[in-house]
N, C-alpha and C positions, 0 to 999 in steps of 0.2 A: 722382555723379561730380563732381569738382571741375573748375573751369574756370580756365585761365590768364586773367589780365587781358589786355584787347586790347593789341595791339602798340604802340598810341600812348600807352599808359600804362606807367610803369616797374614791372616785376613783379619787380625785385630788392629783396630785403629791406634795410631800413635799421635795424639793430638799435639804433643810438644814439638815434634819435628815436622809436622804437617805444613806444607807450603800454603795451604788454604786457610790456615788458622785465622789470619787477620780479618778475613771476610766471611768466615763460617760462624753462624749464630751460636753453635755449641763451643766453638773456639774462643768466644768472648766471655765465657763463664769464668768465675773465679777459679783458682787453681784447685781448691778443695772440691768444688762441684764438678769440675772437669775430670778430676781424678776418679770421682765416684762413678761417673757415667761411661768413662772410656772403655772398660771391659765389656759394656753392653753394645758397643758400636762395631758393626761389621763393614769391612771393606769389600766392595763388589765392583764389577766392571759391566759395561754394557756395549752393545754393537749398534751401528747405524740401523734405524727403523725399529729398534726395540721399543715397545710400549711400556713406559715407566709409571704411568698414572692414567686412570680412566675417570673421565668426567662423570659426576654424579654419584661416584662410589665413595664409601667411607674408607679412607686409607688406614691400613693397620700399622704402617710404618712411616717414618719421615726419612727422606733421602736428601743428602747434601751433596751437590755436584762438586767433584774435585777437578775434573778435566773433561772437556767436551762441550758440545752445544746441544741443547734440547729445545724443540718447538713446544710452546704452550698453545693448545688448540681449543677452540670453543665450537660447539655444535650450533649451527644457525637454525632459524625457524623452519627453513626448507629441508633440513636434514643433512646439510653439507658441513663438514668440519673444516674450519679455517684457522691458520696461525694468528695469534694474538700478540705474540712476542717471543723472545728467546730467553731461556734460562741458561746461565752459565756458572762459572766458578763461584762457589759459596752460596748459590741459591738453593733453598730447601724446596723439595717437592712433597706434597702430602701434609703440609703444615696444618691445613684445616682440620685434619683428623684429630689433632690435639684438643681442639675446641668442640669436638663431637659434631663437626659439620662435613658434608660431603665435599669432594674435590669440585672446584668451580671450573677447572680446565683439565683436559687430557695432556699428557706429556709424551712425546715421541722423539727419540734420539735422532739428531741430524748428523752426528759424527759418533765414532766410538769414543769411549771415555771411561772414567772411573767415578765412583761415588761412595759415600759412607751412608750407612743405613742403621736406624735404631727403631725398635718397636715403640709405638705410641704408648702402650701399657707401661713400658719402662720409664719413658719420659714423665708420664703422669705420676707414677710412684715416686721417682726422684724429686719431682717438683714439690712434693709435700715436705721434703727435708731441705730443699733449696728454693725458697720463694723467688729468688732472682731469676730462676729459669722461666717462670711465668711472665715476668716483666719483659725479659728479653724476647720471648716468643711473641708476645703481643706487639712489641716494637717491630719485630721482623715481619709480621703480618701487615703492618702499616707500610713498611718499606716495599713490600711486594705490590701493594696496591699502587704506590707511587711509581714503581717501575712499569707496571702495566699502562698507567696513564702516559708515561713517556713514550711508549711504543705506539699508543694511540695518536700522539702528536706527530710521530714519524709519517703515519698513514695520511696525514692531512697537509703535509708540505707539498707545495706546488712543484710539478716537474719530476720526471723520473730520475734525473741525475741527482737532484736535491733530496729526494726521498731516500735514495741509496746512500747519500752522504750522511744523512741523519741516522740511518740504521747503522752505518759503520761507526759512527761516533758512539752510539749506544753499546755496540759490541765491544768497542775499545774500553768503555767505562766498566762494563760487566767483567771484562777480563782483567781490568786494572792494569792495562799495559798498552803501549803504543803499537806493539807488534801482535797481531792476532792471526789465527788460522781462519781463513774465510770458509764459511759454509759453501757448498756447491752452487754454481750458478742457478741450477734448477730450484734449490732450496731458497735462495735469495728471491728468486722470481715468485715463488709461492708465498713467501712472507710479505712481499710488497704488492701482491695482486698484479704482477707484471708478467713479462715473458722472459725466457732465458736470453733471447737475442737482445732485448732491451737492457738487461742487466750487463751483458758483455759490452755493449756500446757505452753504457754509463760508466763502467769501470775504466774503460779506455780513455774516456773524457777526463775523469778524475786523475788518472795516471799522467796524462799530458799536461794538466794543470799543476802537477806537483802535490796534489792533495793526498795521494797515496803513492806508495812505492811497492810494487809487486816484488816478492822475494821467492826463495826456493819453495817447491811444493805449493801449498795454498797459503803460505804465510804472506802477510801484507803489513807494511808500515803505515800507520794512520797518522797523518800530519794534521793534528787537531786545529792549530791556528789557521792553517790554509783552508781547511774544510769550513770552519766557522766564517772566515772572511767571505768565501764564496756564497754561503747561504745568506749572510747579511746583505751582500751586494744584490743578490737575487730578490730579496724581499723588498728592497728599495726601488727595484726596477718597475 
């Protein structure tokens, strides 16, 4: 469950100054459209393990992640929920609600973070005045399908180290930064269908190769060219 910021803090979005604007679907709107919807957007925060979305439910709001990592999970035929990918900075949750369709995944926070939230009813009403909003949200839906396909690719890479390397590349792309905050070892293991011990060993291998550089806390520098070179070499072996 997301939590509104305390009343002594301003919980109204300021899209002009937002660092997520370049990758936020609403931040890409024209100045006129963005100005119209900005008062309707609420800033909220979430904690690790908060459920932000329920699979199969019609979402009444669309949430855009500003900071933090969120697992997107899908219920298997046997009743077990598994991570299908990771949502991060600029990714919308509950977008299918705009098209009157239920959520195709659940969303559970892997870290604490912040997001912006707007009612689907407000989005629909404003889209009547700004047709660009419909076009943009359609494009965003296609982008999310493409992102999920990329995570599917990661699960099919051979070898635990290469799977982790692929996942780190995708996390770096999602953050649009070479420096990322790593999810916990347990979370990475769950994402890759592996074990915590395997993740720890794989991170150690990548660090020794110079593919990553561990920093303070859980921050990690992703050396993209070195990671890609490793994976190309492995695929030729």
